[in-house]
Chimera marker file (.cmm) of the C-alpha trace (Angstrom):
<marker_set name="trace">
<marker id="1" x="30.420" y="70.473" z="221.848" r="1" g="1" b="0" radius="0.5"/>
<marker id="2" x="30.151" y="68.653" z="218.508" r="1" g="1" b="0" radius="0.5"/>
<marker id="3" x="32.891" y="68.998" z="215.912" r="1" g="1" b="0" radius="0.5"/>
<marker id="4" x="31.767" y="70.647" z="212.668" r="1" g="1" b="0" radius="0.5"/>
<marker id="5" x="31.468" y="68.488" z="209.596" r="1" g="1" b="0" radius="0.5"/>
<marker id="6" x="30.843" y="69.534" z="206.052" r="1" g="1" b="0" radius="0.5"/>
<marker id="7" x="27.857" y="67.977" z="204.281" r="1" g="1" b="0" radius="0.5"/>
<marker id="8" x="27.858" y="68.002" z="200.514" r="1" g="1" b="0" radius="0.5"/>
<marker id="9" x="24.686" y="68.151" z="198.474" r="1" g="1" b="0" radius="0.5"/>
<marker id="10" x="25.685" y="66.909" z="194.996" r="1" g="1" b="0" radius="0.5"/>
<marker id="11" x="24.591" y="68.854" z="191.950" r="1" g="1" b="0" radius="0.5"/>
<marker id="12" x="21.568" y="67.244" z="190.325" r="1" g="1" b="0" radius="0.5"/>
<marker id="13" x="19.101" y="67.969" z="187.569" r="1" g="1" b="0" radius="0.5"/>
<marker id="14" x="21.409" y="70.704" z="186.333" r="1" g="1" b="0" radius="0.5"/>
<marker id="15" x="21.328" y="72.498" z="189.683" r="1" g="1" b="0" radius="0.5"/>
<marker id="16" x="24.346" y="73.551" z="191.706" r="1" g="1" b="0" radius="0.5"/>
<marker id="17" x="25.806" y="71.589" z="194.552" r="1" g="1" b="0" radius="0.5"/>
<marker id="18" x="25.842" y="72.999" z="198.093" r="1" g="1" b="0" radius="0.5"/>
<marker id="19" x="28.087" y="72.709" z="201.108" r="1" g="1" b="0" radius="0.5"/>
<marker id="20" x="26.464" y="72.873" z="204.543" r="1" g="1" b="0" radius="0.5"/>
<marker id="21" x="28.228" y="72.630" z="207.894" r="1" g="1" b="0" radius="0.5"/>
<marker id="22" x="26.628" y="70.458" z="210.607" r="1" g="1" b="0" radius="0.5"/>
<marker id="23" x="27.881" y="68.785" z="213.729" r="1" g="1" b="0" radius="0.5"/>
<marker id="24" x="29.564" y="65.515" z="212.724" r="1" g="1" b="0" radius="0.5"/>
<marker id="25" x="26.721" y="63.391" z="214.131" r="1" g="1" b="0" radius="0.5"/>
<marker id="26" x="24.207" y="64.987" z="211.687" r="1" g="1" b="0" radius="0.5"/>
<marker id="27" x="25.973" y="63.932" z="208.501" r="1" g="1" b="0" radius="0.5"/>
<marker id="28" x="24.150" y="60.612" z="208.226" r="1" g="1" b="0" radius="0.5"/>
<marker id="29" x="20.760" y="62.291" z="208.792" r="1" g="1" b="0" radius="0.5"/>
<marker id="30" x="21.475" y="64.842" z="206.041" r="1" g="1" b="0" radius="0.5"/>
<marker id="31" x="22.490" y="62.101" z="203.615" r="1" g="1" b="0" radius="0.5"/>
<marker id="32" x="19.421" y="60.084" z="204.530" r="1" g="1" b="0" radius="0.5"/>
<marker id="33" x="17.211" y="63.094" z="203.766" r="1" g="1" b="0" radius="0.5"/>
<marker id="34" x="18.768" y="63.528" z="200.348" r="1" g="1" b="0" radius="0.5"/>
<marker id="35" x="18.421" y="59.831" z="199.596" r="1" g="1" b="0" radius="0.5"/>
<marker id="36" x="14.832" y="59.691" z="200.839" r="1" g="1" b="0" radius="0.5"/>
<marker id="37" x="13.818" y="62.605" z="198.634" r="1" g="1" b="0" radius="0.5"/>
<marker id="38" x="15.584" y="61.062" z="195.630" r="1" g="1" b="0" radius="0.5"/>
<marker id="39" x="13.733" y="57.798" z="196.190" r="1" g="1" b="0" radius="0.5"/>
<marker id="40" x="10.416" y="59.648" z="196.265" r="1" g="1" b="0" radius="0.5"/>
<marker id="41" x="11.307" y="61.646" z="193.121" r="1" g="1" b="0" radius="0.5"/>
<marker id="42" x="12.435" y="58.524" z="191.250" r="1" g="1" b="0" radius="0.5"/>
<marker id="43" x="9.438" y="56.370" z="192.095" r="1" g="1" b="0" radius="0.5"/>
<marker id="44" x="6.177" y="56.852" z="190.175" r="1" g="1" b="0" radius="0.5"/>
<marker id="45" x="4.246" y="54.820" z="192.773" r="1" g="1" b="0" radius="0.5"/>
<marker id="46" x="4.838" y="56.998" z="195.874" r="1" g="1" b="0" radius="0.5"/>
<marker id="47" x="2.390" y="58.638" z="198.237" r="1" g="1" b="0" radius="0.5"/>
<marker id="48" x="2.360" y="62.182" z="199.569" r="1" g="1" b="0" radius="0.5"/>
<marker id="49" x="5.754" y="63.907" z="199.749" r="1" g="1" b="0" radius="0.5"/>
<marker id="50" x="5.004" y="65.419" z="203.127" r="1" g="1" b="0" radius="0.5"/>
<marker id="51" x="4.103" y="61.992" z="204.537" r="1" g="1" b="0" radius="0.5"/>
<marker id="52" x="7.409" y="60.494" z="203.438" r="1" g="1" b="0" radius="0.5"/>
<marker id="53" x="9.258" y="63.440" z="204.993" r="1" g="1" b="0" radius="0.5"/>
<marker id="54" x="7.448" y="63.114" z="208.345" r="1" g="1" b="0" radius="0.5"/>
<marker id="55" x="7.639" y="59.335" z="208.578" r="1" g="1" b="0" radius="0.5"/>
<marker id="56" x="11.330" y="59.138" z="207.822" r="1" g="1" b="0" radius="0.5"/>
<marker id="57" x="12.268" y="62.185" z="209.888" r="1" g="1" b="0" radius="0.5"/>
<marker id="58" x="10.437" y="60.991" z="212.978" r="1" g="1" b="0" radius="0.5"/>
<marker id="59" x="12.605" y="57.845" z="213.174" r="1" g="1" b="0" radius="0.5"/>
<marker id="60" x="15.580" y="60.088" z="214.016" r="1" g="1" b="0" radius="0.5"/>
<marker id="61" x="16.375" y="61.473" z="217.435" r="1" g="1" b="0" radius="0.5"/>
<marker id="62" x="15.099" y="65.044" z="217.849" r="1" g="1" b="0" radius="0.5"/>
<marker id="63" x="16.918" y="68.280" z="217.404" r="1" g="1" b="0" radius="0.5"/>
<marker id="64" x="19.672" y="68.868" z="214.884" r="1" g="1" b="0" radius="0.5"/>
<marker id="65" x="19.503" y="65.410" z="213.339" r="1" g="1" b="0" radius="0.5"/>
<marker id="66" x="15.910" y="65.959" z="212.317" r="1" g="1" b="0" radius="0.5"/>
<marker id="67" x="16.756" y="69.427" z="211.033" r="1" g="1" b="0" radius="0.5"/>
<marker id="68" x="19.659" y="68.019" z="209.002" r="1" g="1" b="0" radius="0.5"/>
<marker id="69" x="17.331" y="65.388" z="207.508" r="1" g="1" b="0" radius="0.5"/>
<marker id="70" x="14.797" y="68.101" z="206.578" r="1" g="1" b="0" radius="0.5"/>
<marker id="71" x="17.415" y="70.301" z="204.993" r="1" g="1" b="0" radius="0.5"/>
<marker id="72" x="18.842" y="67.420" z="202.977" r="1" g="1" b="0" radius="0.5"/>
<marker id="73" x="15.355" y="66.251" z="201.914" r="1" g="1" b="0" radius="0.5"/>
<marker id="74" x="14.054" y="69.683" z="200.966" r="1" g="1" b="0" radius="0.5"/>
<marker id="75" x="17.301" y="70.723" z="199.255" r="1" g="1" b="0" radius="0.5"/>
<marker id="76" x="17.021" y="67.742" z="196.905" r="1" g="1" b="0" radius="0.5"/>
<marker id="77" x="13.379" y="68.509" z="196.183" r="1" g="1" b="0" radius="0.5"/>
<marker id="78" x="14.350" y="72.162" z="195.613" r="1" g="1" b="0" radius="0.5"/>
<marker id="79" x="16.908" y="71.091" z="193.037" r="1" g="1" b="0" radius="0.5"/>
<marker id="80" x="14.226" y="69.194" z="191.128" r="1" g="1" b="0" radius="0.5"/>
<marker id="81" x="11.642" y="71.997" z="191.348" r="1" g="1" b="0" radius="0.5"/>
<marker id="82" x="14.185" y="74.466" z="190.001" r="1" g="1" b="0" radius="0.5"/>
<marker id="83" x="15.210" y="72.235" z="187.103" r="1" g="1" b="0" radius="0.5"/>
<marker id="84" x="13.540" y="71.869" z="183.713" r="1" g="1" b="0" radius="0.5"/>
<marker id="85" x="12.413" y="68.382" z="184.987" r="1" g="1" b="0" radius="0.5"/>
<marker id="86" x="10.377" y="69.954" z="187.801" r="1" g="1" b="0" radius="0.5"/>
<marker id="87" x="8.726" y="72.918" z="186.126" r="1" g="1" b="0" radius="0.5"/>
<marker id="88" x="11.714" y="75.281" z="185.887" r="1" g="1" b="0" radius="0.5"/>
<marker id="89" x="10.650" y="77.147" z="189.011" r="1" g="1" b="0" radius="0.5"/>
<marker id="90" x="12.033" y="80.721" z="189.193" r="1" g="1" b="0" radius="0.5"/>
<marker id="91" x="13.849" y="79.996" z="192.493" r="1" g="1" b="0" radius="0.5"/>
<marker id="92" x="16.542" y="78.370" z="190.322" r="1" g="1" b="0" radius="0.5"/>
<marker id="93" x="18.120" y="81.850" z="190.144" r="1" g="1" b="0" radius="0.5"/>
<marker id="94" x="18.512" y="81.950" z="193.912" r="1" g="1" b="0" radius="0.5"/>
<marker id="95" x="22.072" y="81.328" z="195.073" r="1" g="1" b="0" radius="0.5"/>
<marker id="96" x="22.289" y="78.972" z="198.073" r="1" g="1" b="0" radius="0.5"/>
<marker id="97" x="24.568" y="80.349" z="200.783" r="1" g="1" b="0" radius="0.5"/>
<marker id="98" x="24.376" y="78.674" z="204.160" r="1" g="1" b="0" radius="0.5"/>
<link id1="1" id2="2" r="1" g="1" b="0" radius="0.2"/>
<link id1="2" id2="3" r="1" g="1" b="0" radius="0.2"/>
<link id1="3" id2="4" r="1" g="1" b="0" radius="0.2"/>
<link id1="4" id2="5" r="1" g="1" b="0" radius="0.2"/>
<link id1="5" id2="6" r="1" g="1" b="0" radius="0.2"/>
<link id1="6" id2="7" r="1" g="1" b="0" radius="0.2"/>
<link id1="7" id2="8" r="1" g="1" b="0" radius="0.2"/>
<link id1="8" id2="9" r="1" g="1" b="0" radius="0.2"/>
<link id1="9" id2="10" r="1" g="1" b="0" radius="0.2"/>
<link id1="10" id2="11" r="1" g="1" b="0" radius="0.2"/>
<link id1="11" id2="12" r="1" g="1" b="0" radius="0.2"/>
<link id1="12" id2="13" r="1" g="1" b="0" radius="0.2"/>
<link id1="13" id2="14" r="1" g="1" b="0" radius="0.2"/>
<link id1="14" id2="15" r="1" g="1" b="0" radius="0.2"/>
<link id1="15" id2="16" r="1" g="1" b="0" radius="0.2"/>
<link id1="16" id2="17" r="1" g="1" b="0" radius="0.2"/>
<link id1="17" id2="18" r="1" g="1" b="0" radius="0.2"/>
<link id1="18" id2="19" r="1" g="1" b="0" radius="0.2"/>
<link id1="19" id2="20" r="1" g="1" b="0" radius="0.2"/>
<link id1="20" id2="21" r="1" g="1" b="0" radius="0.2"/>
<link id1="21" id2="22" r="1" g="1" b="0" radius="0.2"/>
<link id1="22" id2="23" r="1" g="1" b="0" radius="0.2"/>
<link id1="23" id2="24" r="1" g="1" b="0" radius="0.2"/>
<link id1="24" id2="25" r="1" g="1" b="0" radius="0.2"/>
<link id1="25" id2="26" r="1" g="1" b="0" radius="0.2"/>
<link id1="26" id2="27" r="1" g="1" b="0" radius="0.2"/>
<link id1="27" id2="28" r="1" g="1" b="0" radius="0.2"/>
<link id1="28" id2="29" r="1" g="1" b="0" radius="0.2"/>
<link id1="29" id2="30" r="1" g="1" b="0" radius="0.2"/>
<link id1="30" id2="31" r="1" g="1" b="0" radius="0.2"/>
<link id1="31" id2="32" r="1" g="1" b="0" radius="0.2"/>
<link id1="32" id2="33" r="1" g="1" b="0" radius="0.2"/>
<link id1="33" id2="34" r="1" g="1" b="0" radius="0.2"/>
<link id1="34" id2="35" r="1" g="1" b="0" radius="0.2"/>
<link id1="35" id2="36" r="1" g="1" b="0" radius="0.2"/>
<link id1="36" id2="37" r="1" g="1" b="0" radius="0.2"/>
<link id1="37" id2="38" r="1" g="1" b="0" radius="0.2"/>
<link id1="38" id2="39" r="1" g="1" b="0" radius="0.2"/>
<link id1="39" id2="40" r="1" g="1" b="0" radius="0.2"/>
<link id1="40" id2="41" r="1" g="1" b="0" radius="0.2"/>
<link id1="41" id2="42" r="1" g="1" b="0" radius="0.2"/>
<link id1="42" id2="43" r="1" g="1" b="0" radius="0.2"/>
<link id1="43" id2="44" r="1" g="1" b="0" radius="0.2"/>
<link id1="44" id2="45" r="1" g="1" b="0" radius="0.2"/>
<link id1="45" id2="46" r="1" g="1" b="0" radius="0.2"/>
<link id1="46" id2="47" r="1" g="1" b="0" radius="0.2"/>
<link id1="47" id2="48" r="1" g="1" b="0" radius="0.2"/>
<link id1="48" id2="49" r="1" g="1" b="0" radius="0.2"/>
<link id1="49" id2="50" r="1" g="1" b="0" radius="0.2"/>
<link id1="50" id2="51" r="1" g="1" b="0" radius="0.2"/>
<link id1="51" id2="52" r="1" g="1" b="0" radius="0.2"/>
<link id1="52" id2="53" r="1" g="1" b="0" radius="0.2"/>
<link id1="53" id2="54" r="1" g="1" b="0" radius="0.2"/>
<link id1="54" id2="55" r="1" g="1" b="0" radius="0.2"/>
<link id1="55" id2="56" r="1" g="1" b="0" radius="0.2"/>
<link id1="56" id2="57" r="1" g="1" b="0" radius="0.2"/>
<link id1="57" id2="58" r="1" g="1" b="0" radius="0.2"/>
<link id1="58" id2="59" r="1" g="1" b="0" radius="0.2"/>
<link id1="59" id2="60" r="1" g="1" b="0" radius="0.2"/>
<link id1="60" id2="61" r="1" g="1" b="0" radius="0.2"/>
<link id1="61" id2="62" r="1" g="1" b="0" radius="0.2"/>
<link id1="62" id2="63" r="1" g="1" b="0" radius="0.2"/>
<link id1="63" id2="64" r="1" g="1" b="0" radius="0.2"/>
<link id1="64" id2="65" r="1" g="1" b="0" radius="0.2"/>
<link id1="65" id2="66" r="1" g="1" b="0" radius="0.2"/>
<link id1="66" id2="67" r="1" g="1" b="0" radius="0.2"/>
<link id1="67" id2="68" r="1" g="1" b="0" radius="0.2"/>
<link id1="68" id2="69" r="1" g="1" b="0" radius="0.2"/>
<link id1="69" id2="70" r="1" g="1" b="0" radius="0.2"/>
<link id1="70" id2="71" r="1" g="1" b="0" radius="0.2"/>
<link id1="71" id2="72" r="1" g="1" b="0" radius="0.2"/>
<link id1="72" id2="73" r="1" g="1" b="0" radius="0.2"/>
<link id1="73" id2="74" r="1" g="1" b="0" radius="0.2"/>
<link id1="74" id2="75" r="1" g="1" b="0" radius="0.2"/>
<link id1="75" id2="76" r="1" g="1" b="0" radius="0.2"/>
<link id1="76" id2="77" r="1" g="1" b="0" radius="0.2"/>
<link id1="77" id2="78" r="1" g="1" b="0" radius="0.2"/>
<link id1="78" id2="79" r="1" g="1" b="0" radius="0.2"/>
<link id1="79" id2="80" r="1" g="1" b="0" radius="0.2"/>
<link id1="80" id2="81" r="1" g="1" b="0" radius="0.2"/>
<link id1="81" id2="82" r="1" g="1" b="0" radius="0.2"/>
<link id1="82" id2="83" r="1" g="1" b="0" radius="0.2"/>
<link id1="83" id2="84" r="1" g="1" b="0" radius="0.2"/>
<link id1="84" id2="85" r="1" g="1" b="0" radius="0.2"/>
<link id1="85" id2="86" r="1" g="1" b="0" radius="0.2"/>
<link id1="86" id2="87" r="1" g="1" b="0" radius="0.2"/>
<link id1="87" id2="88" r="1" g="1" b="0" radius="0.2"/>
<link id1="88" id2="89" r="1" g="1" b="0" radius="0.2"/>
<link id1="89" id2="90" r="1" g="1" b="0" radius="0.2"/>
<link id1="90" id2="91" r="1" g="1" b="0" radius="0.2"/>
<link id1="91" id2="92" r="1" g="1" b="0" radius="0.2"/>
<link id1="92" id2="93" r="1" g="1" b="0" radius="0.2"/>
<link id1="93" id2="94" r="1" g="1" b="0" radius="0.2"/>
<link id1="94" id2="95" r="1" g="1" b="0" radius="0.2"/>
<link id1="95" id2="96" r="1" g="1" b="0" radius="0.2"/>
<link id1="96" id2="97" r="1" g="1" b="0" radius="0.2"/>
<link id1="97" id2="98" r="1" g="1" b="0" radius="0.2"/>
</marker_set>
């Protein structure tokens, strides 16, 4: 059984941080998902968001590592969408409890 490890999603764009527990071997995948999303958000010359998610995720082994990547990636995109920089989406009022 894998030991639990706490992943930390830093606050960004004025949105709260989050703490998520994964098996220790998923930490790198989670961080990679956050970084990949940030790269997409920061680059004006990027392609489709879903394509970047799939291409980068499919490099990882299956199972929880892919899930950790997806959660990191989508959590970072969620922070942007809920910020004034991303349209001030109403989900910004949703508290993240995982």
